[in-house]
C-alpha positions in Angstrom: -34.0 -43.9 36.2 -32.7 -42.0 33.4 -31.5 -38.9 35.6 -30.5 -40.9 38.4 -28.2 -42.6 35.7 -26.9 -39.4 34.1 -26.0 -37.8 37.8 -23.5 -40.8 38.9 -22.3 -40.7 35.4 -21.8 -36.7 35.8 -20.2 -37.1 39.3 -17.9 -40.0 38.2 -16.3 -37.8 35.3 -16.2 -34.6 37.7 -14.4 -36.4 40.3 -11.9 -38.3 38.3 -8.4 -37.0 37.5 -9.2 -35.6 33.9 -12.3 -33.8 35.4 -10.2 -32.5 38.6 -7.3 -31.3 35.7 -10.1 -29.6 33.8 -11.4 -27.7 37.3 -8.0 -26.8 37.6 -7.4 -25.5 34.0 -10.8 -23.6 33.8 -11.7 -22.6 37.5 -15.5 -20.8 37.8 -16.0 -17.4 36.4 -14.6 -14.7 39.3 -12.2 -16.5 40.6 -8.8 -16.2 40.0 -6.7 -19.5 39.1 -3.5 -19.9 41.2 0.0 -19.6 39.3 1.3 -22.7 37.6 4.4 -24.7 39.2 6.1 -24.8 35.3 7.5 -28.1 33.7 11.1 -28.4 32.6 10.5 -27.5 29.0 8.1 -24.3 30.0 10.8 -23.5 32.7 13.6 -23.4 29.6 11.6 -22.2 27.0 10.6 -18.9 29.3 14.1 -18.2 30.2 15.3 -18.5 26.6 12.5 -16.2 25.4 13.2 -13.6 28.5 17.1 -13.5 27.7 16.5 -13.1 24.1 13.8 -10.5 24.4 16.1 -8.4 26.9 18.8 -8.7 24.3 16.7 -7.4 22.0 15.7 -4.5 23.5 18.4 -3.3 24.9 20.8 -3.1 21.9 17.3 -1.8 19.5 17.7 2.2 19.0 14.1 2.0 18.0 13.3 0.6 21.4 15.7 2.9 23.5 14.5 6.2 21.5 10.9 5.7 21.9 11.2 5.0 25.7 13.1 8.4 25.7 9.9 10.1 24.3 10.9 9.9 21.0 12.6 12.8 18.9 15.2 14.1 16.4 18.5 15.8 16.9 20.3 14.6 19.7 18.0 12.1 20.8 18.2 9.9 17.7 22.2 10.7 17.9 21.9 9.3 21.2 20.4 6.0 20.3 22.2 5.8 17.4 25.4 5.6 19.2 24.3 3.3 21.8 23.2 0.8 18.7 26.7 1.5 17.3 29.1 1.7 19.7 27.9 0.4 22.9 25.4 -2.0 22.2 27.6 -5.0 21.5 29.6 -3.6 18.8 32.7 -6.0 18.5 30.5 -8.8 19.2 27.9 -8.0 16.5 31.6 -7.4 14.3 33.3 -10.5 15.3 29.9 -12.3 14.3 29.5 -10.7 11.2 32.9 -11.9 9.9 33.0 -15.7 11.2 29.4 -16.2 10.2 28.2 -13.8 7.2 32.0 -13.1 6.0 32.0 -9.5 6.0 33.3 -6.9 8.2 30.4 -4.5 9.1 30.8 -0.5 7.9 30.0 2.5 9.9 26.5 3.0 8.4 23.6 1.7 10.7 19.9 2.9 10.0 18.2 0.6 12.0 16.5 -1.4 9.3 17.3 -4.7 8.1 21.1 -3.8 7.1 23.9 -5.9 8.3 24.2 -4.5 11.8 20.8 -5.6 12.2 21.2 -9.2 11.0 24.4 -9.9 13.0 23.0 -8.6 16.0 20.1 -11.1 15.6 22.9 -14.0 15.4 24.2 -12.5 18.7 20.9 -12.4 20.3 20.3 -16.2 19.4 23.5 -17.3 20.6 23.6 -14.9 23.8 20.0 -16.3 24.8 21.3 -19.9 24.1 24.6 -19.5 25.9 22.6 -17.7 29.1 19.9 -20.3 29.1 21.3 -23.2 30.5 23.6 -21.1 33.3 20.2 -19.8 34.8 18.9 -23.3 34.6 21.4 -24.6 36.2 21.2 -21.4 39.3 17.7 -21.6 39.6 17.1 -25.3 39.3 14.9 -25.6 42.5 12.6 -22.6 41.8 9.5 -23.8 39.9 7.4 -20.9 39.9 8.3 -17.9 38.2 4.7 -16.0 39.0 6.7 -12.9 40.5 9.3 -12.8 37.8 7.1 -13.2 34.8 4.7 -10.1 36.2 8.4 -7.9 36.0 9.2 -9.5 32.9 5.9 -8.8 31.4 5.5 -5.1 32.6 9.0 -4.4 31.1 7.8 -6.2 27.4 4.3 -4.0 27.8 6.4 -0.8 28.1 8.9 -1.8 25.5 6.7 -2.5 22.9 4.0 0.4 24.0 6.7 3.0 23.3 6.8 1.3 19.6 3.2 1.3 19.0 3.1 5.3 20.3 6.1 5.7 18.2 4.7 4.4 15.2 1.0 6.0 16.0 2.4 9.1 16.8 4.0 9.5 13.2 1.0 8.5 11.5 -1.4 10.5 13.9 0.7 13.9 13.1 1.0 13.3 10.1 4.4 12.7 9.7 5.3 9.3 8.2 3.6 9.3 5.0 3.8 12.0 2.4 2.7 12.8 -1.0 5.3 15.6 -2.3 4.6 16.8 -5.9 7.3 14.9 -7.7 5.5 11.4 -7.1 2.5 13.3 -9.1 4.4 12.8 -12.1 7.0 10.3 -11.7 5.7 7.0 -13.8 4.0 4.4 -11.8 6.5 1.6 -13.4 9.6 4.0 -11.7 8.2 3.9 -8.3 9.8 0.7 -6.2 7.5 -1.2 -4.0 8.2 0.9 -1.1 7.5 4.4 -2.5 4.2 3.2 -4.1 3.1 2.1 -0.2 4.1 5.2 1.1 2.6 7.6 -2.0 -0.8 5.2 -1.4 -1.0 5.9 2.4 0.1 9.5 1.9 -2.6 10.3 -0.6 -5.3 9.9 2.3 -4.5 11.8 5.4 -7.6 10.5 7.4 -6.7 7.3 6.5 -3.1 7.4 8.1 -4.6 9.7 10.8 -6.5 6.4 11.8 -4.1 4.1 11.4 -1.9 5.8 13.5 -5.0 6.7 16.4 -5.6 2.4 16.3 -1.6 1.8 17.2 -1.6 4.6 19.8 -5.1 2.7 21.5 -3.4 -0.6 21.5 -0.4 1.2 23.3 -2.7 2.9 25.7 -4.3 -0.3 26.9 -0.9 -2.0 27.4 0.0 0.5 30.1 -2.7 -0.3 32.0 -2.5 -4.0 33.7 -6.5 -4.2 33.7 -6.9 -3.9 29.9 -3.2 -5.1 29.1 -4.2 -8.8 27.6 -6.6 -6.4 25.1 -4.0 -4.8 24.6 -2.0 -7.0 23.7 -4.2 -8.4 21.1 -5.0 -5.6 19.1 -0.7 -4.7 19.2 -0.8 -8.2 17.7 -3.1 -7.7 15.1 -1.4 -4.7 13.9 2.2 -5.6 14.0 0.7 -8.8 12.2 -0.7 -6.0 9.8 2.7 -4.1 9.2 4.4 -7.3 8.9 2.4 -8.0 5.9 2.8 -4.7 4.8 6.8 -5.0 5.1 7.2 -8.4 3.7 4.8 -7.6 0.6 6.0 -4.2 -0.1 10.3 -4.7 0.9 10.3 -2.2 3.3 13.3 -2.5 5.1 12.0 -2.8 8.6 11.5 -6.8 8.8 13.4 -7.8 11.5 12.1 -5.2 14.2 8.3 -5.6 13.0 8.7 -9.4 13.5 10.4 -8.8 16.7 7.3 -6.5 17.7 4.9 -8.9 16.8 6.6 -11.8 18.7 6.2 -9.4 21.7 2.5 -9.0 21.2 2.2 -12.6 21.0 4.1 -13.1 24.0 2.2 -11.0 26.2 -1.1 -12.4 25.1 0.1 -16.1 25.0 -1.0 -16.5 28.9 -4.3 -15.8 27.9 -5.1 -17.6 25.2 -6.5 -20.7 26.4 -9.1 -19.2 28.5 -10.2 -17.2 25.4 -10.1 -20.1 23.2 -12.3 -22.2 25.7 -14.6 -18.7 25.8 -14.4 -18.8 21.8 -15.2 -22.2 21.1 -17.3 -23.5 24.2 -20.1 -22.2 25.8 -18.6 -21.7 29.4 -18.3 -17.8 30.5 -14.7 -16.5 30.2 -12.5 -17.7 33.1 -10.9 -15.0 35.1 -7.4 -13.8 34.6 -4.1 -14.7 36.4 -3.6 -11.9 39.4 -1.4 -9.4 37.6 -0.7 -7.5 41.2 2.8 -6.8 41.7 2.4 -6.4 45.3 0.8 -7.7 48.1 -0.5 -4.7 49.5 -3.6 -3.2 47.7 -2.4 0.1 48.2 0.7 -0.5 46.8 -0.8 -2.0 43.6 -2.9 0.8 43.1 0.0 3.1 43.1 1.8 0.8 40.9 -1.0 1.1 38.2 -0.8 5.1 38.5 2.6 4.8 38.2 2.5 2.7 35.0 -0.7 4.8 33.7 1.1 8.0 34.4 4.5 7.0 32.5 2.5 5.7 29.7 1.0 9.2 29.0 4.4 11.1 29.3 5.7 8.8 26.9 2.9 9.4 24.5 2.6 13.2 25.4 6.5 13.2 24.6 6.2 11.3 21.3 3.4 13.3 19.8 5.0 16.7 21.0 8.1 16.1 19.7 6.5 14.8 16.1 4.2 17.9 15.9 7.3 20.1 16.2 9.0 18.1 13.2 5.9 18.0 11.1 5.8 21.9 12.0 9.3 22.6 11.7 10.2 19.8 8.8 7.5 18.2 7.6 4.1 19.0 5.8 3.2 21.5 8.6 6.0 24.0 7.6 5.3 26.7 5.1 5.2 26.1 1.8 8.1 28.1 -0.6 6.7 30.7 -2.9 7.9 28.4 -6.0 6.3 25.3 -4.6 4.7 22.9 -6.9 5.4 21.0 -10.5 7.0 23.5 -13.2 7.0 22.0 -16.8 9.6 23.2 -19.1 8.8 25.5 -22.2 11.9 26.1 -23.5 15.8 24.9 -23.2 18.7 26.3 -24.0 22.3 25.5 -23.9 24.8 28.3 -25.1 21.9 30.0 -26.4 21.0 26.7 -28.7 17.1 25.8 -28.2 16.7 22.0 -27.3 13.6 20.7 -28.6 11.0 18.8 -26.0 13.1 14.9 -27.8 12.3 12.0 -25.3 15.5 11.0 -26.5 17.7 14.0 -25.6 19.3 13.1 -22.1 20.9 16.9 -22.1 17.1 18.4 -21.6 14.5 18.3 -18.9 11.0 18.0 -18.9 10.2 19.4 -15.4 11.8 21.2 -12.4 9.6 19.8 -9.1 9.8 21.9 -6.0 8.9 20.2 -3.0 9.8 22.0 -0.2 12.3 24.8 0.5 15.4 22.4 0.6 14.0 19.6 -1.7 13.8 19.9 -5.6 13.9 17.1 -7.9 14.7 17.3 -11.9 13.0 15.2 -14.2 14.4 14.1 -17.3 13.1 13.7 -20.8 12.9 10.1 -20.3 10.8 10.9 -17.2 13.5 9.7 -14.8 14.2 11.7 -11.6 17.0 13.2 -10.2 16.3 14.2 -6.4 18.3 17.0 -5.5 18.9 19.1 -2.3 18.0 22.6 -2.8 18.8 26.3 -1.0 16.3 28.8 -2.7 16.6 32.2 -1.4 13.8 34.6 -2.7 15.9 37.8 -1.7 18.7 36.9 -3.8 16.8 35.0 -6.3 18.4 32.1 -6.4 18.5 28.5 -6.6 21.3 26.0 -5.4 21.1 21.9 -6.6 23.2 19.8 -5.3 22.1 15.8 -6.9 22.0 13.6 -3.9 23.0 10.5 -6.2 26.3 13.0 -7.2 27.0 15.4 -4.3 29.6 16.6 -6.9 26.9 17.9 -9.2 26.4 21.1 -8.0 25.1 24.2 -9.8 23.3 27.7 -9.0 20.7 29.2 -11.5 19.4 32.8 -10.9 16.0 33.3 -11.3 12.9 35.7 -12.6 9.4 35.6 -12.4 7.4 37.3 -15.0 4.4 36.1 -13.6 3.3 33.9 -10.6 2.9 31.2 -12.7 6.3 31.7 -15.2 10.1 31.4 -14.3 13.0 31.6 -16.0 16.3 30.5 -14.9 20.0 30.9 -16.2 22.9 29.1 -14.6 26.1 27.0 -15.6 25.4 23.5 -15.9 28.8 21.3 -16.3 30.3 24.3 -17.9 27.9 25.5 -20.1 25.0 27.9 -20.3 21.8 26.7 -19.3 18.4 28.9 -19.7 14.9 27.6 -19.0 11.8 28.7 -19.1 9.0 27.0 -17.0 5.6 27.3 -16.4 3.7 26.1 -13.2 0.8 23.4 -13.4 -2.2 23.7 -11.3 -1.7 21.0 -9.0 -5.6 20.5 -8.9 -5.2 18.7 -12.6 -4.0 15.7 -10.7 -7.0 13.7 -9.9 -4.4 12.1 -7.0 -5.2 15.7 -5.4 -8.6 16.6 -6.5 -10.3 13.3 -7.0 -11.4 13.7 -3.3 -14.6 11.7 -1.5 -17.8 11.2 -2.8 -20.6 9.4 -1.3 -22.5 9.2 -4.5 -20.9 8.1 -7.7 -22.4 9.6 -10.8 -19.7 7.0 -12.9 -19.7 3.7 -11.1 -16.2 2.5 -13.6 -14.6 5.6 -12.9 -11.2 4.9 -11.7 
């Protein structure tokens, strides 16, 4: 009797309106749900999202450059020129003057600068203006399945290009470096961003693994079948990047926030079925069909083209970053004078200056980071980064302060020994002679400590 009553109750529930709605929401495993007819509010939100995301991707130099396979030089200049001159520059400037109360300058670096914030207002205003027009022109259509597939294809590649760009810069590794000047700069003198860069740059395996994870997210995105997993991985990774940018004041907050939005946008259609499988015992329902065409052959060709295009983007990004790393980054040959040089003797017009920390004339160290980058450390431990030109044949070192380009000096040098250096030159109209000794970099624990399975002293920091 109890079985009969339970059976009648189940049939009643299943045949009820709520039961029919549940069957439509979660069809049996192995079947593809039919594309839903969207309600008015959903259609309006979708149109706003399409316009907003399109405006952002079209006017962001980072997205434009990544879709061309990355690179520096002319490609970087073209991306910046697109954002500055052609990507609604007059509209940005008008918005900045009217709303932000300031004229946009010529400087544009793609970070959280006035250009970006003025563009943010433009994207919001443009999407708000275009959405009602689109709604009026397309008011009779309720199914957005076909348009949604093509929109998501574009969003997938925009996000995948950014994941390849970020990932390749770490996997090479190129983005994070630990030059010798950071080894002698006081911790309290570092900015939050410099501290993050030094921390990540001190461990190349960690940096490479971060890059491989981002590349993996991009690779999963370019294949339709694995795109939901790629969107989930990219959303998690970009959430971590945004958290770092917010807590370490890295000036890419706006861009990383939008990349997180793209990942969440691609993941949104799969959220109900993933949540249902995670919090119930029901099997994971099948995803809605993502085929672009009705023909199976055409869809196979489209999938192959998407995978091929994504691999070409990744290959171009890795090739460009590798070339830059070899020629301008950590992979190029280090100069003979590379390292940390402690000043053991410092004279001005023949007068020896003792190493007194209150003497702002005396230098404490000279650090050669690369063939074109030298840092001067003063007695108070402050650092002046300089552009440098080291000529080993002419035995000369030319320095120009980055903070004061008018300050220029050329030293002639002698090398009595491999770890000894003597500099002679005119600084601010006075003759300077410096005696320096190179420090062994392995004396810095950050360089020499390395990895240990067994810690002899667990309290060692």
